[in-house]
N, C-alpha and C positions, 0 to 999 in steps of 0.2 A: 246706822249713825244715830246717836242719841242727842236730842236737843237739850242744851244746857242753858238754863235761864240765869239772868243777872240775879245776884243775891236779893236785891230789892223786890224782884218779881216772885222769887220763891217765898219771901215773907208775905207778899201780897196774897199768893196762893194759899198759904197757911191760914191767913185771916179770913179769906173767902170760905175755905173749907170749914173753919170754926163757926163762921156766921151761919152757913147753911145747916150745920149740925144743930145749932142752937134754935133756929127758927122753923125748921121743917117739921111740922107736926108728925108724931109717930104714927097716928092712925092714917094720915094721908100717905105717909111713906109706905106703910103696909099695903094699902089699897093699890098704890102705884106699882109695887113689886109684883102684885098678883094681876096686873092689867091683862086684859084679853087682847086688845089691839094696841097700837102704838100711841094711843091718846088716853089721857086721863079723863075721868068723868067731868062734865061741864061744871058741876058745883065745886069740885076740887080745884079746877083751873081758876075759877073765880075767886075762891078763897085764897089760893096761893098768890094770885095777883094782888089781892088786898094786903096780904102779909108782906109781900115784897114792897108794895107801895108805902105801907106804914114805916118801913125801914129805909125808904128813899132809894130802892133798888128796882123799881118796876120798869124804868126806862134808863138803864145805866148808859146807853149809847148816846143819850141826849146831852147837850152842853149843860154845865151847871146852872147857867142863867135861865134855863128852861126846865129846871127840875131834875136834870140828869146828874151823873156822877163826874163827868169831865175826865173819864179815864182814857188812857191811851188805847190804841187798837189792841195791843198785847194784853193789857189788863182786861179788856172786854172779852178777849178770846179766853183767857184764863177763867174768868167768871162763868162764861158759858160752858166751858169744859168741866168745871166743877159742878155746875148744875146738872149736866148730863151724867157725870159719874155718880152723883147722888140720886139720880132718877127723879130729880125735882122738876 
C-alpha cells in the first residue's frame, strides 16, 4: 500500500528537497557518502548544524516562538525523511 500525501505536503516535500540540495555542501555530501560508520565526522556535524541554524532549521520541531518552524508532525516527518534520503 502506497502512502499518498495531501498536495500541500507534496509541495512541502519538494521545497524541503530543494532546500537541502541548495544548502548541503558538495564536499560534505561526498564525505558523508564515503562514511565508514553510520556517523559523520564531528567537524561536519558541527558545520551542518551551523548551516541549518543559519537557515532557521536546526530545531524545526520547536514552536516558532522558541526559534523552531512550527511545523506539523507530518511536515517534520517529511523534513527528516528528506534529510535521511540526502544523507545529510
